LUMDOMAR-425615 format. One line per 3 residues: number of its first residue (from 1); for each residue x, y, z of N, C-alpha, C, O. Coordinates in pm, 1 decimal. Layout:
NUM = X:Y:Z:X:Y:Z:X:Y:Z:X:Y:Z | ...
***
This chain:
1 = -1016.5:-1095.0:241.9:-1132.5:-1120.3:159.3:-1113.1:-1253.6:88.6:-1004.0:-1282.6:39.4 | -1217.1:-1333.9:83.2:-1208.8:-1460.5:13.0:-1159.4:-1576.2:98.1:-1146.1:-1687.8:47.7 | -1131.8:-1552.8:225.4:-1086.7:-1660.5:313.4:-1174.0:-1664.9:438.0:-1211.6:-1561.4:493.1
4 = -1204.8:-1784.3:480.6:-1279.7:-1805.8:603.5:-1182.0:-1803.4:719.9:-1060.9:-1812.1:699.3 | -1232.8:-1791.6:841.4:-1146.3:-1784.7:960.3:-1043.4:-1895.7:966.9:-930.3:-1871.0:1008.5 | -1077.6:-2014.2:928.3:-984.6:-2126.4:939.5:-899.1:-2143.7:814.8:-830.6:-2245.1:801.2
7 = -901.4:-2048.7:725.2:-817.7:-2056.5:605.6:-886.7:-2117.7:485.4:-830.6:-2116.9:375.9 | -1007.4:-2171.0:502.7:-1080.5:-2227.1:389.4:-1131.3:-2113.9:301.1:-1175.6:-2010.6:351.3 | -1125.0:-2133.1:171.5:-1173.4:-2028.3:82.6:-1324.6:-2018.4:92.4:-1392.9:-2116.2:122.6
10 = -1375.4:-1899.2:66.6:-1519.6:-1877.5:63.8:-1548.9:-1786.2:-54.0:-1459.0:-1722.8:-109.2 | -1673.1:-1780.4:-90.5:-1712.6:-1694.2:-200.4:-1709.0:-1548.5:-157.6:-1744.4:-1516.6:-44.2 | -1667.5:-1461.4:-245.1:-1665.8:-1317.6:-220.5:-1796.9:-1260.2:-273.6:-1836.3:-1289.0:-386.7
13 = -1863.8:-1179.9:-192.9:-1988.7:-1118.4:-235.3:-1962.1:-979.1:-292.7:-1852.7:-924.7:-277.8 | -2062.0:-923.1:-357.3:-2052.9:-785.7:-408.2:-2023.0:-691.0:-292.0:-1940.2:-601.0:-305.8 | -2089.1:-710.0:-178.1:-2065.5:-623.9:-60.9:-1920.9:-633.8:-14.1:-1860.4:-532.4:20.9
16 = -1863.5:-756.5:-12.8:-1723.2:-774.0:26.1:-1631.0:-693.9:-66.6:-1540.4:-624.4:-20.5 | -1654.9:-704.6:-195.4:-1570.8:-636.3:-293.7:-1582.5:-484.2:-280.2:-1482.1:-413.1:-285.4 | -1704.0:-435.4:-263.0:-1724.4:-290.7:-244.5:-1651.0:-243.2:-118.8:-1584.3:-139.8:-121.3
19 = -1663.0:-317.7:-10.2:-1595.2:-279.3:114.2:-1443.7:-273.1:95.3:-1379.2:-179.8:143.3 | -1387.3:-369.8:27.0:-1242.8:-369.9:2.1:-1202.0:-250.2:-83.4:-1102.8:-183.7:-53.6 | -1277.2:-222.7:-188.3:-1240.4:-115.3:-281.0:-1254.2:23.4:-219.2:-1188.9:117.2:-265.0
22 = -1336.4:38.8:-117.6:-1353.8:169.5:-52.3:-1225.8:219.9:13.1:-1214.0:339.2:40.9 | -1129.6:131.1:38.2:-1003.7:170.2:102.6:-913.6:250.3:9.7:-817.8:312.6:55.4 | -942.6:249.7:-119.1:-852.5:306.9:-218.5:-908.8:434.6:-280.7:-1029.4:459.5:-277.8
25 = -819.9:513.0:-335.9:-855.9:634.6:-408.8:-945.3:595.0:-527.0:-903.4:513.5:-609.2 | -1065.7:649.4:-538.1:-1156.6:609.7:-645.6:-1107.3:646.1:-785.5:-1164.4:600.2:-884.4 | -1003.9:726.5:-795.3:-949.4:762.4:-927.1:-846.0:662.0:-978.2:-803.2:671.4:-1093.2
28 = -805.1:566.3:-894.7:-705.6:467.4:-935.7:-762.9:370.7:-1038.4:-881.2:337.1:-1033.2 | -678.9:325.7:-1132.2:-720.0:222.2:-1226.4:-723.2:87.7:-1154.0:-657.6:70.1:-1051.3 | -799.1:-6.0:-1207.6:-811.6:-139.2:-1149.4:-754.5:-241.3:-1246.6:-779.9:-234.5:-1366.9
31 = -677.9:-335.2:-1194.3:-623.0:-445.8:-1272.6:-648.8:-575.7:-1198.1:-664.4:-576.1:-1076.0 | -653.3:-685.5:-1271.5:-662.1:-818.5:-1212.4:-523.1:-880.2:-1217.7:-456.6:-874.5:-1321.1 | -479.1:-938.5:-1108.2:-353.2:-1012.4:-1105.1:-388.1:-1160.5:-1107.9:-468.8:-1207.2:-1027.6
34 = -328.0:-1233.2:-1199.2:-352.2:-1377.2:-1211.0:-219.2:-1449.7:-1218.2:-117.1:-1390.3:-1252.9 | -220.5:-1577.8:-1185.4:-104.8:-1665.1:-1196.0:2.4:-1631.7:-1091.7:97.4:-1559.7:-1122.4 | -11.3:-1682.5:-970.1:78.1:-1646.2:-860.3:227.6:-1663.7:-886.3:307.0:-1585.1:-834.7
37 = 268.8:-1763.2:-963.9:413.2:-1784.3:-983.1:477.8:-1677.7:-1070.2:593.9:-1642.7:-1049.0 | 406.1:-1626.9:-1165.5:453.0:-1517.8:-1251.7:335.4:-1425.4:-1273.0:271.2:-1430.8:-1378.0 | 304.7:-1338.7:-1174.0:183.1:-1257.8:-1180.6:170.3:-1177.6:-1310.8:259.3:-1101.6:-1349.0
40 = 58.1:-1197.7:-1375.6:26.7:-1123.4:-1496.0:-78.7:-1019.1:-1463.6:-159.1:-1035.2:-1371.8 | -76.2:-913.0:-1540.5:-167.2:-800.9:-1520.6:-270.9:-801.6:-1632.3:-236.1:-803.4:-1750.3 | -398.9:-800.3:-1594.3:-508.4:-797.3:-1689.4:-600.3:-679.8:-1657.1:-622.2:-648.0:-1540.2
43 = -653.2:-616.2:-1759.3:-750.7:-509.4:-1740.8:-885.7:-570.0:-1704.0:-913.5:-685.5:-1736.2 | -968.0:-492.7:-1637.3:-1104.2:-533.9:-1605.6:-1190.8:-499.7:-1726.0:-1182.8:-389.4:-1780.0 | -1273.3:-594.5:-1767.4:-1362.0:-573.2:-1881.0:-1503.6:-542.9:-1834.8:-1524.7:-477.2:-1732.9
46 = -1598.1:-591.0:-1910.1:-1739.3:-568.9:-1879.1:-1779.6:-641.8:-1751.0:-1721.1:-744.1:-1715.4 | -1879.9:-588.0:-1682.5:-1934.9:-649.3:-1561.7:-2082.4:-675.3:-1587.9:-2153.5:-588.5:-1638.6 | -2128.6:-796.2:-1553.0:-2268.2:-831.4:-1578.9:-2318.2:-929.3:-1473.8:-2241.0:-976.5:-1390.3
49 = -2445.2:-959.2:-1477.8:-2506.5:-1058.1:-1388.6:-2564.5:-1169.5:-1472.3:-2632.7:-1144.2:-1571.7 | -2538.0:-1293.0:-1432.9:-2594.5:-1409.7:-1500.3:-2586.4:-1528.5:-1405.8:-2492.2:-1538.8:-1327.1 | -2681.4:-1615.9:-1412.5:-2679.4:-1739.8:-1335.0:-2668.7:-1714.4:-1184.9:-2606.8:-1792.8:-1112.9
52 = -2728.8:-1605.0:-1137.3:-2729.2:-1573.6:-995.3:-2597.4:-1522.3:-940.3:-2575.7:-1523.9:-819.1 | -2508.3:-1476.2:-1029.2:-2378.6:-1423.4:-987.0:-2343.3:-1300.1:-1067.2:-2397.8:-1277.7:-1175.4 | -2251.9:-1219.7:-1014.3:-2196.4:-1106.9:-1088.7:-2065.6:-1153.8:-1151.8:-1982.1:-1214.8:-1085.0
55 = -2048.5:-1125.5:-1279.1:-1929.8:-1167.6:-1354.1:-1848.9:-1045.8:-1394.6:-1903.3:-948.4:-1446.7 | -1718.9:-1051.8:-1370.4:-1626.9:-946.3:-1411.8:-1546.0:-1002.5:-1527.4:-1469.8:-1097.8:-1511.1 | -1563.2:-943.2:-1643.0:-1492.3:-990.1:-1761.7:-1348.1:-943.3:-1764.3:-1314.2:-838.3:-1709.7
58 = -1264.9:-1021.6:-1827.6:-1124.1:-989.1:-1844.2:-1112.1:-899.4:-1966.8:-1164.0:-932.2:-2073.5 | -1043.3:-785.7:-1951.2:-1037.0:-686.6:-2057.6:-906.9:-684.3:-2135.8:-876.5:-585.4:-2202.5 | -830.4:-790.7:-2128.5:-706.7:-797.6:-2205.5:-582.4:-795.7:-2117.9:-575.8:-724.9:-2017.5
61 = -485.6:-874.1:-2158.0:-359.1:-882.5:-2084.1:-277.6:-756.7:-2108.4:-270.4:-707.0:-2220.8 | -216.6:-706.0:-2002.9:-137.5:-583.6:-2012.0:11.5:-609.1:-1990.9:92.7:-519.1:-2012.6 | 48.2:-727.6:-1949.6:188.2:-759.8:-1925.0:203.2:-828.6:-1790.9:107.5:-885.2:-1738.1
64 = 322.5:-823.6:-1736.5:349.4:-884.0:-1606.2:334.9:-780.1:-1496.7:373.0:-664.3:-1513.5 | 279.4:-822.9:-1384.9:261.6:-733.6:-1270.6:396.0:-715.1:-1198.9:479.0:-805.9:-1199.8 | 417.9:-599.0:-1137.3:540.8:-577.8:-1060.0:552.1:-678.4:-944.8:450.7:-728.2:-895.9
67 = 674.5:-707.9:-901.8:697.1:-801.4:-791.1:618.9:-762.7:-666.3:572.5:-850.0:-593.0 | 603.8:-633.4:-641.5:532.0:-585.1:-524.1:388.7:-638.1:-520.0:334.0:-659.0:-411.7 | 327.5:-660.1:-635.8:189.0:-708.8:-640.6:180.6:-847.6:-577.9:95.9:-872.1:-492.1
70 = 268.3:-938.2:-620.6:269.4:-1072.0:-562.8:294.8:-1070.6:-413.7:233.5:-1146.7:-338.9 | 386.0:-983.3:-369.8:416.1:-970.5:-227.8:292.5:-926.9:-149.3:258.4:-987.2:-47.6 | 226.1:-822.3:-197.0:109.4:-768.8:-123.8:-11.2:-861.1:-128.6:-96.2:-856.3:-39.7
73 = -20.1:-946.4:-232.5:-128.8:-1042.9:-239.7:-97.5:-1169.9:-160.4:-182.0:-1258.7:-149.4 | 23.7:-1178.6:-105.4:62.5:-1296.2:-27.5:101.0:-1415.6:-112.0:95.0:-1529.2:-65.1 | 140.7:-1391.5:-236.8:176.9:-1499.9:-328.3:323.0:-1540.4:-318.6:361.4:-1643.7:-373.4
76 = 405.3:-1461.9:-250.3:548.7:-1494.6:-244.9:587.7:-1542.7:-107.5:704.2:-1574.8:-84.0
***
């Protein structure tokens, strides 16, 4: 998700995100991982629409993400 066939980044749509999330248990919590060199864990905040896009707000830093997160996201 988020990459074009040739490796160029592309925009992720709501449909793309829904399709990705369907693979997981709907009871699982969701976190955002940011900063590839030292992955940090952030909660998901409010979600809204503005300026022709859907915005997912950051709900507060929770600490550092486990090493496995960076590995599975392809950051290591």
